[in-house]
C-alpha positions in Angstrom: -15.9 -16.4 -16.8 -12.3 -15.4 -17.4 -11.2 -11.8 -17.2 -8.6 -10.1 -19.4 -5.8 -8.7 -17.2 -2.9 -6.6 -18.5 -0.3 -7.3 -15.9 3.2 -5.8 -16.6 6.3 -4.4 -15.1 7.3 -1.0 -16.3 9.9 1.7 -15.7 8.6 4.6 -13.7 8.6 6.6 -17.0 6.2 4.2 -18.5 8.2 1.8 -20.6 7.8 -2.0 -20.6 10.8 -2.7 -22.8 13.8 -0.7 -23.8 14.7 0.3 -27.4 14.3 -2.5 -29.8 12.2 -4.5 -27.3 15.2 -5.0 -25.0 14.1 -6.6 -21.7 17.6 -6.9 -20.1 16.8 -3.8 -17.9 14.3 -5.9 -16.0 16.6 -8.8 -15.2 18.2 -7.3 -12.0 14.7 -6.6 -10.6 13.3 -10.2 -11.1 12.8 -12.1 -7.9 10.2 -13.1 -5.3 7.3 -10.7 -5.3 4.2 -11.6 -3.2 1.8 -9.9 -5.5 3.2 -11.7 -8.6 3.5 -15.0 -6.7 -0.2 -14.7 -5.7 -1.2 -13.9 -9.3 0.5 -16.7 -11.2 -1.7 -19.5 -10.0 -4.7 -17.4 -10.9 -3.7 -17.2 -14.6 -5.5 -19.7 -16.8 -4.1 -18.6 -20.2 -1.9 -16.1 -21.9 -2.8 -13.8 -24.8 0.5 -12.8 -26.3 1.5 -10.4 -29.0 3.7 -11.7 -31.8 6.6 -9.4 -31.0 6.4 -10.3 -27.4 6.3 -14.0 -28.2 9.4 -13.8 -30.4 11.1 -11.1 -28.5 13.7 -10.6 -25.9 13.6 -12.6 -22.7 14.5 -11.1 -19.3 15.4 -14.6 -18.2 17.9 -15.0 -21.0 20.8 -17.2 -20.0 19.0 -18.6 -17.0 17.0 -21.7 -16.2 13.7 -19.9 -17.0 14.7 -18.7 -20.5 11.9 -19.1 -23.0 9.3 -20.0 -20.3 6.4 -17.9 -19.1 7.2 -16.1 -15.9 10.7 -17.7 -16.0 9.2 -21.1 -15.7 6.8 -20.2 -12.9 3.7 -20.8 -15.0 2.6 -23.4 -17.6 -0.6 -23.5 -19.6 -2.2 -22.5 -22.9 -0.8 -19.6 -24.8 -2.6 -17.8 -27.6 -0.4 -15.6 -29.9 -2.1 -12.9 -31.9 -0.4 -12.8 -35.3 -1.0 -12.7 -39.0 2.3 -14.6 -39.7 2.4 -17.7 -37.6 5.9 -19.2 -37.0 6.6 -22.9 -36.7 4.2 -24.7 -34.3 5.1 -24.9 -30.6 3.7 -27.1 -27.9 0.9 -25.4 -25.9 0.9 -22.4 -28.3 -2.0 -21.5 -30.6 -1.5 -18.9 -33.2 -4.6 -16.8 -34.0 -5.1 -14.3 -36.7 -7.7 -11.9 -35.2 -8.3 -10.4 -31.8 -11.9 -11.5 -31.3 -11.1 -15.1 -31.9 -7.9 -15.0 -29.8 -9.7 -13.5 -26.8 -12.6 -16.0 -27.1 -10.2 -18.9 -27.3 -8.0 -17.7 -24.4 -11.1 -17.0 -22.2 -12.5 -20.5 -22.9 -9.1 -22.1 -22.0 -8.7 -20.0 -18.9 -12.1 -21.0 -17.4 -12.7 -19.0 -14.2 -9.1 -17.7 -14.1 -7.4 -14.7 -15.7 -6.2 -14.4 -19.2 -3.0 -12.5 -18.8 -2.2 -10.2 -21.7 1.4 -9.9 -22.7 2.5 -7.2 -25.1 1.7 -3.5 -25.3 0.1 -3.6 -28.8 -2.2 -6.5 -27.9 -3.2 -4.7 -24.6 -3.9 -1.5 -26.6 -6.1 -3.4 -29.0 -8.0 -5.1 -26.1 -8.5 -1.7 -24.4 -9.7 0.0 -27.6 -12.1 -2.9 -28.3 -13.5 -2.7 -24.8 -12.2 -6.1 -23.9 -9.7 -5.4 -21.2 -11.1 -5.9 -17.7 -8.2 -5.1 -15.3 -4.7 -3.7 -15.2 -1.9 -4.5 -12.8 1.0 -2.1 -13.2 4.2 -3.0 -11.4 6.5 0.0 -11.4 10.3 -0.7 -11.3 12.6 2.0 -10.0 14.3 2.6 -13.3 14.0 5.5 -15.9 14.5 4.0 -19.3 14.0 7.2 -21.3 12.8 5.4 -24.5 11.5 2.0 -25.7 8.1 0.4 -25.8 5.5 2.3 -23.8 3.0 0.4 -21.7 0.3 2.1 -23.7 1.0 4.0 -26.8 -2.3 5.3 -28.0 -4.1 8.5 -28.8 -7.6 8.8 -27.7 -9.9 9.6 -24.9 -9.0 9.1 -21.3 -9.9 5.7 -19.8 -11.2 5.7 -16.2 -9.8 3.2 -13.8 -11.2 2.0 -10.4 -8.5 1.1 -7.9 -9.0 -2.5 -6.6 -5.7 -2.8 -4.7 -2.3 -1.1 -4.8 -1.2 -1.1 -8.5 -4.4 -3.0 -9.5 -7.2 -1.4 -11.4 -10.6 -2.2 -13.0 -11.1 -0.7 -16.4 -14.3 1.3 -16.4 -16.4 1.8 -19.6 
């Protein structure tokens, strides 16, 4: 059965996007990464937040603009939203978390469902649905923006699986 993985790049001060969702900070740091290159074929579906789906693209102006992983991945995408935009090929808009997770897992089969978007990841974590986290720190201090997790609540224990890769416990 598919696992939910929150895989993301972040500044070392914990931001996945700059102010207003700006992703241009990441552009100079994109490139071959053995860990990411190994992960991409293991992703069977994406679970994406609405702001992430319609937001800034670190591949803007390049060949991979508007494509998952800059064009390095293709497959079913499930966008969690209460206000679906115009239909898009390969994208399913879903209004509630439980239905979105179930549909993404079914589509992913034995592969990962990669969660994209801090708010969706937070919702998955709070609902006890998030299985693993892959945090890829980038040597930048953004100072403000969208945090990788912005939540109050009890601590969440993680079990290291590999460098930067963790299993969510409990």
